[in-house]
C-alpha positions as a Markdown table, in Angstrom:
| # | Residue | x | y | z |
|---|---|---|---|---|
| 1 | Met | 0.0 | 0.0 | 0.0 |
| 2 | Ser | 1.4 | 3.4 | -0.9 |
| 3 | Leu | 1.7 | 5.9 | 1.9 |
| 4 | Glu | 2.3 | 8.9 | -0.4 |
| 5 | Trp | 0.4 | 12.1 | 0.2 |
| 6 | Pro | -2.1 | 12.4 | -2.7 |
| 7 | Leu | -3.3 | 15.4 | -4.6 |
| 8 | Pro | -6.7 | 16.5 | -3.5 |
| 9 | Asp | -10.0 | 15.7 | -5.1 |
| 10 | Phe | -12.9 | 18.2 | -5.3 |
| 11 | Val | -16.6 | 18.0 | -4.7 |
| 12 | Asp | -19.5 | 20.5 | -4.6 |
| 13 | Ala | -20.6 | 20.3 | -1.0 |
| 14 | Asn | -23.3 | 22.7 | 0.2 |
| 15 | Gly | -22.4 | 25.1 | -2.6 |
| 16 | Thr | -18.7 | 25.0 | -1.6 |
| 17 | Arg | -16.0 | 23.7 | -3.9 |
| 18 | Leu | -14.4 | 21.6 | -1.2 |
| 19 | Ala | -11.0 | 20.1 | -1.6 |
| 20 | Tyr | -10.3 | 16.9 | 0.3 |
| 21 | Arg | -8.0 | 13.9 | 0.4 |
| 22 | Leu | -9.2 | 10.4 | 0.9 |
| 23 | Ile | -6.4 | 7.9 | 1.9 |
| 24 | Gly | -6.3 | 4.3 | 2.9 |
| 25 | Pro | -8.6 | 1.2 | 2.7 |
| 26 | Arg | -12.3 | 1.4 | 3.3 |
| 27 | Ser | -12.3 | -1.3 | 5.9 |
| 28 | Arg | -13.6 | 0.5 | 9.0 |
| 29 | Pro | -15.3 | 3.8 | 9.7 |
| 30 | Pro | -13.0 | 6.5 | 8.3 |
| 31 | Val | -11.3 | 9.1 | 10.4 |
| 32 | Val | -12.2 | 12.6 | 9.4 |
| 33 | Leu | -9.6 | 15.2 | 10.3 |
| 34 | Leu | -10.6 | 18.9 | 10.6 |
| 35 | His | -7.9 | 21.5 | 10.7 |
| 36 | Gly | -7.8 | 24.8 | 12.5 |
| 37 | Leu | -8.1 | 28.5 | 11.5 |
| 38 | Ala | -5.6 | 29.7 | 8.8 |
| 39 | Ser | -4.4 | 26.1 | 8.2 |
| 40 | Ser | -5.5 | 23.4 | 5.7 |
| 41 | Gly | -5.9 | 19.6 | 5.5 |
| 42 | Ala | -2.2 | 19.3 | 4.8 |
| 43 | Thr | -1.4 | 20.0 | 8.4 |
| 44 | Trp | -2.6 | 16.4 | 9.2 |
| 45 | Arg | -0.2 | 14.8 | 6.7 |
| 46 | Ser | 2.0 | 13.0 | 9.3 |
| 47 | Phe | -0.8 | 12.0 | 11.5 |
| 48 | Ala | -3.0 | 10.9 | 8.6 |
| 49 | Leu | -0.3 | 8.6 | 7.2 |
| 50 | Ala | 0.2 | 7.1 | 10.7 |
| 51 | Leu | -3.5 | 6.3 | 10.7 |
| 52 | Val | -3.3 | 4.7 | 7.3 |
| 53 | Ala | -0.3 | 2.7 | 8.4 |
| 54 | Ser | -2.5 | 1.4 | 11.2 |
| 55 | Gly | -5.2 | 0.3 | 8.8 |
| 56 | Arg | -7.5 | 3.2 | 8.9 |
| 57 | Gln | -9.0 | 5.2 | 6.0 |
| 58 | Val | -8.6 | 9.0 | 6.4 |
| 59 | Ile | -10.5 | 12.0 | 5.0 |
| 60 | Thr | -8.8 | 15.4 | 5.3 |
| 61 | Pro | -10.9 | 18.3 | 3.9 |
| 62 | Asp | -9.8 | 21.9 | 3.5 |
| 63 | Leu | -12.5 | 23.9 | 5.2 |
| 64 | Arg | -14.3 | 26.6 | 3.2 |
| 65 | Gly | -12.0 | 29.6 | 2.7 |
| 66 | His | -8.9 | 27.5 | 3.4 |
| 67 | Gly | -6.3 | 25.7 | 1.3 |
| 68 | Met | -7.7 | 24.8 | -2.1 |
| 69 | Ser | -11.4 | 25.1 | -1.1 |
| 70 | Ser | -13.5 | 28.0 | -2.4 |
| 71 | His | -14.0 | 31.2 | -0.5 |
| 72 | Arg | -17.6 | 32.0 | 0.6 |
| 73 | Asp | -19.6 | 35.0 | 1.8 |
| 74 | Ser | -20.6 | 33.3 | 5.0 |
| 75 | Tyr | -18.4 | 31.8 | 7.7 |
| 76 | Ala | -20.9 | 30.8 | 10.3 |
| 77 | Phe | -19.9 | 27.7 | 12.3 |
| 78 | Asp | -23.0 | 25.9 | 11.0 |
| 79 | Asp | -22.0 | 26.5 | 7.4 |
| 80 | Phe | -18.7 | 24.7 | 8.1 |
| 81 | Arg | -20.8 | 21.8 | 9.5 |
| 82 | Leu | -23.1 | 21.6 | 6.5 |
| 83 | Asp | -20.1 | 21.5 | 4.2 |
| 84 | Ile | -18.6 | 18.5 | 6.0 |
| 85 | Glu | -21.9 | 16.7 | 6.2 |
| 86 | Ala | -22.5 | 17.3 | 2.5 |
| 87 | Leu | -19.0 | 16.0 | 1.7 |
| 88 | Leu | -19.5 | 12.8 | 3.7 |
| 89 | Asp | -23.0 | 12.3 | 2.1 |
| 90 | Arg | -21.4 | 12.6 | -1.3 |
| 91 | Leu | -18.8 | 10.0 | -0.3 |
| 92 | Gly | -21.5 | 7.7 | 1.1 |
| 93 | Val | -20.1 | 7.8 | 4.7 |
| 94 | Thr | -22.5 | 7.5 | 7.6 |
| 95 | Glu | -20.2 | 6.5 | 10.5 |
| 96 | Ile | -16.9 | 8.2 | 11.3 |
| 97 | Asp | -14.3 | 8.9 | 13.9 |
| 98 | Leu | -13.8 | 12.6 | 14.1 |
| 99 | Val | -10.7 | 14.6 | 15.1 |
| 100 | Gly | -10.8 | 18.4 | 15.1 |
| 101 | His | -8.1 | 21.0 | 15.9 |
| 102 | Ser | -9.0 | 24.4 | 17.2 |
| 103 | Leu | -11.7 | 25.8 | 14.8 |
| 104 | Gly | -12.0 | 22.2 | 13.5 |
| 105 | Gly | -12.7 | 21.0 | 17.1 |
| 106 | Arg | -15.5 | 23.5 | 17.5 |
| 107 | Ile | -17.0 | 22.4 | 14.2 |
| 108 | Ala | -16.6 | 18.7 | 15.3 |
| 109 | Thr | -18.6 | 19.4 | 18.5 |
| 110 | Ile | -21.4 | 21.0 | 16.5 |
| 111 | Ile | -21.4 | 18.0 | 14.1 |
| 112 | Ala | -21.6 | 15.7 | 17.1 |
| 113 | Gln | -24.4 | 17.7 | 18.7 |
| 114 | His | -26.4 | 17.8 | 15.4 |
| 115 | Arg | -26.5 | 14.0 | 15.4 |
| 116 | Gly | -26.8 | 13.7 | 11.7 |
| 117 | Leu | -23.9 | 11.3 | 11.5 |
| 118 | Arg | -22.9 | 8.4 | 13.8 |
| 119 | Ile | -19.6 | 9.4 | 15.4 |
| 120 | Arg | -17.8 | 6.5 | 17.0 |
| 121 | Arg | -14.9 | 8.4 | 18.6 |
| 122 | Leu | -14.4 | 12.2 | 19.0 |
| 123 | Val | -11.0 | 13.9 | 19.5 |
| 124 | Leu | -10.9 | 17.6 | 20.4 |
| 125 | Glu | -7.4 | 19.1 | 20.1 |
| 126 | Glu | -7.1 | 22.6 | 21.6 |
| 127 | Met | -10.8 | 23.3 | 21.0 |
| 128 | Arg | -11.7 | 26.7 | 22.5 |
| 129 | Pro | -15.2 | 26.4 | 24.1 |
| 130 | Pro | -17.5 | 29.5 | 23.7 |
| 131 | Leu | -17.9 | 31.8 | 26.7 |
| 132 | Pro | -20.4 | 30.2 | 29.1 |
| 133 | Asp | -22.5 | 33.3 | 29.7 |
| 134 | Ala | -22.9 | 36.9 | 28.7 |
| 135 | Thr | -21.6 | 38.3 | 31.9 |
| 136 | Thr | -18.1 | 37.4 | 31.0 |
| 137 | Leu | -18.1 | 38.9 | 27.5 |
| 138 | Thr | -16.4 | 42.3 | 27.6 |
| 139 | Leu | -15.0 | 44.5 | 24.9 |
| 140 | Thr | -11.5 | 44.0 | 26.3 |
| 141 | Asn | -11.6 | 40.2 | 26.1 |
| 142 | Leu | -13.2 | 40.3 | 22.6 |
| 143 | Leu | -10.4 | 42.6 | 21.4 |
| 144 | Thr | -7.8 | 40.4 | 23.0 |
| 145 | Thr | -9.2 | 37.4 | 21.2 |
| 146 | Ala | -9.2 | 39.4 | 17.9 |
| 147 | Val | -5.6 | 40.4 | 18.4 |
| 148 | Arg | -4.2 | 37.0 | 19.6 |
| 149 | Leu | -6.1 | 34.6 | 17.4 |
| 150 | Pro | -4.4 | 35.2 | 14.0 |
| 151 | Arg | -0.9 | 35.5 | 15.6 |
| 152 | Asp | -1.2 | 32.3 | 17.6 |
| 153 | Leu | -2.3 | 30.4 | 14.5 |
| 154 | Gly | 0.3 | 31.6 | 12.1 |
| 155 | Leu | -2.1 | 33.6 | 9.9 |
| 156 | Thr | 0.6 | 35.6 | 8.2 |
| 157 | Ala | 2.4 | 32.6 | 6.9 |
| 158 | Arg | -0.8 | 31.2 | 5.2 |
| 159 | Leu | -2.4 | 34.2 | 3.6 |
| 160 | Trp | -2.0 | 32.5 | 0.2 |
| 161 | Ser | -4.6 | 29.9 | 1.1 |
| 162 | Phe | -6.8 | 31.7 | 3.5 |
| 163 | Asp | -9.7 | 34.1 | 3.1 |
| 164 | Arg | -8.9 | 36.9 | 5.6 |
| 165 | Ser | -12.5 | 38.1 | 5.5 |
| 166 | Met | -13.5 | 35.2 | 7.8 |
| 167 | Val | -11.4 | 36.5 | 10.8 |
| 168 | Arg | -14.0 | 39.1 | 12.0 |
| 169 | Pro | -17.0 | 36.8 | 11.9 |
| 170 | Leu | -15.1 | 33.9 | 13.5 |
| 171 | Val | -13.7 | 36.1 | 16.2 |
| 172 | Arg | -17.2 | 37.4 | 16.9 |
| 173 | Gln | -18.5 | 33.8 | 17.1 |
| 174 | Phe | -15.6 | 32.6 | 19.3 |
| 175 | Gly | -16.3 | 35.5 | 21.6 |
| 176 | Thr | -20.1 | 35.2 | 21.9 |
| 177 | Pro | -21.6 | 33.1 | 24.6 |
| 178 | Asp | -23.5 | 30.1 | 23.2 |
| 179 | Pro | -25.9 | 28.6 | 25.8 |
| 180 | Val | -27.3 | 26.1 | 23.2 |
| 181 | Trp | -23.8 | 24.7 | 22.7 |
| 182 | Trp | -23.2 | 24.2 | 26.4 |
| 183 | Ser | -26.7 | 22.8 | 27.1 |
| 184 | Ala | -26.1 | 20.2 | 24.3 |
| 185 | Leu | -22.9 | 18.8 | 25.8 |
| 186 | Pro | -24.6 | 16.3 | 28.2 |
| 187 | Ala | -26.4 | 14.7 | 25.3 |
| 188 | Met | -23.1 | 13.9 | 23.5 |
| 189 | Thr | -22.7 | 10.2 | 24.4 |
| 190 | Thr | -19.8 | 9.6 | 22.0 |
| 191 | Pro | -16.5 | 8.6 | 23.7 |
| 192 | Thr | -14.5 | 11.8 | 23.6 |
| 193 | Leu | -10.8 | 12.7 | 24.1 |
| 194 | Ala | -10.0 | 16.4 | 24.8 |
| 195 | Val | -6.3 | 17.4 | 24.3 |
| 196 | His | -5.0 | 20.6 | 25.9 |
| 197 | Gly | -1.6 | 22.1 | 24.9 |
| 198 | Gly | -0.5 | 23.0 | 28.4 |
| 199 | Ala | 1.1 | 26.3 | 29.5 |
| 200 | Gly | 1.7 | 27.5 | 26.0 |
| 201 | Ser | -1.9 | 27.1 | 25.0 |
| 202 | Tyr | -4.2 | 30.1 | 24.4 |
| 203 | Val | -7.3 | 27.9 | 25.2 |
| 204 | Pro | -8.5 | 28.5 | 28.8 |
| 205 | Leu | -8.0 | 25.3 | 30.6 |
| 206 | Ala | -10.7 | 25.9 | 33.1 |
| 207 | Arg | -13.3 | 26.4 | 30.3 |
| 208 | Leu | -12.1 | 23.3 | 28.5 |
| 209 | Arg | -12.2 | 21.3 | 31.7 |
| 210 | Arg | -15.7 | 22.5 | 32.4 |
| 211 | Ala | -16.8 | 21.4 | 28.9 |
| 212 | Ala | -15.2 | 18.0 | 29.3 |
| 213 | Ser | -16.9 | 17.5 | 32.6 |
| 214 | Leu | -20.3 | 18.0 | 30.9 |
| 215 | Ile | -19.7 | 15.4 | 28.2 |
| 216 | Pro | -20.7 | 12.0 | 29.8 |
| 217 | Asn | -17.8 | 10.0 | 28.4 |
| 218 | Cys | -14.9 | 12.4 | 28.0 |
| 219 | Arg | -11.3 | 12.3 | 29.1 |
| 220 | Leu | -9.0 | 15.3 | 29.2 |
| 221 | Val | -5.2 | 15.0 | 28.7 |
| 222 | Thr | -2.5 | 17.7 | 28.6 |
| 223 | Ile | 0.5 | 17.6 | 26.3 |
| 224 | Glu | 2.9 | 20.5 | 26.8 |
| 225 | Ala | 3.1 | 21.6 | 23.2 |
| 226 | Gly | 1.2 | 24.9 | 22.9 |
| 227 | His | -1.6 | 25.3 | 20.4 |
| 228 | Arg | -0.5 | 23.0 | 17.6 |
| 229 | Val | -0.1 | 19.7 | 19.5 |
| 230 | His | -0.3 | 17.4 | 16.5 |
| 231 | Ser | 2.6 | 19.0 | 14.8 |
| 232 | Thr | 4.7 | 20.4 | 17.7 |
| 233 | Arg | 4.6 | 17.1 | 19.7 |
| 234 | Ala | 3.6 | 14.7 | 17.0 |
| 235 | Ala | 4.8 | 11.5 | 18.7 |
| 236 | Glu | 3.1 | 12.3 | 21.9 |
| 237 | Phe | -0.1 | 13.2 | 20.1 |
| 238 | Arg | 0.0 | 9.9 | 18.2 |
| 239 | Ala | 0.6 | 8.0 | 21.5 |
| 240 | Ala | -2.5 | 9.6 | 23.1 |
| 241 | Val | -4.8 | 9.6 | 20.1 |
| 242 | Leu | -4.1 | 6.5 | 18.1 |
| 243 | Pro | -4.9 | 3.9 | 20.8 |
| 244 | Phe | -8.1 | 5.9 | 21.6 |
| 245 | Leu | -9.2 | 5.7 | 18.0 |
| 246 | Gln | -8.4 | 2.0 | 17.8 |
| 247 | Glu | -10.6 | 1.1 | 20.8 |
């Protein structure tokens, strides 16, 4: 079996020309890998090939406005969800393992909450939960998020493949309390692994810990890596995530 990184295929998914790579044998539910803001599916190359080597099929899409996927007028979280669900529908996939980093983790939780797909295992790497209530939302913390988010995620280095117009709406969504998201967590029965990047992370550990405590079958692990755990500490990320996905 070849473990080379293939060129992407394209599909019209929810009106988005979505680029994706499908690698490995269709022998078990595939693992879908969702990247973070200002990144692309290529960030998963090393981890995806490790999954394929272990016998898993992997699907790595470029989210709308990222990589080789088309730019859109709307970047609501639910639009990202609909794109991914439409892609999987076109591929005939109804059961998956789902791994999301940062923005991809937030989208992964929304997919899991929507319950349109059967998700066997869920991994949330450095997923930033929304603010729990409106009393904590201030202009200062919203501006702090707006300043830090692109810098932390390497935005400048990826402008060639990234629609900068999404920054403002995404920052607004990240900084807005979402009681519906929080109230849906206890209904997420999928076994879940949450990965925090430790002291170098910009994700509030207390908020992630609170979210993990509300998901009935969720374990939280910390890997001292900062925000990009899967690439900064690739071996440690594999050691934590691969056995969980193979259970």
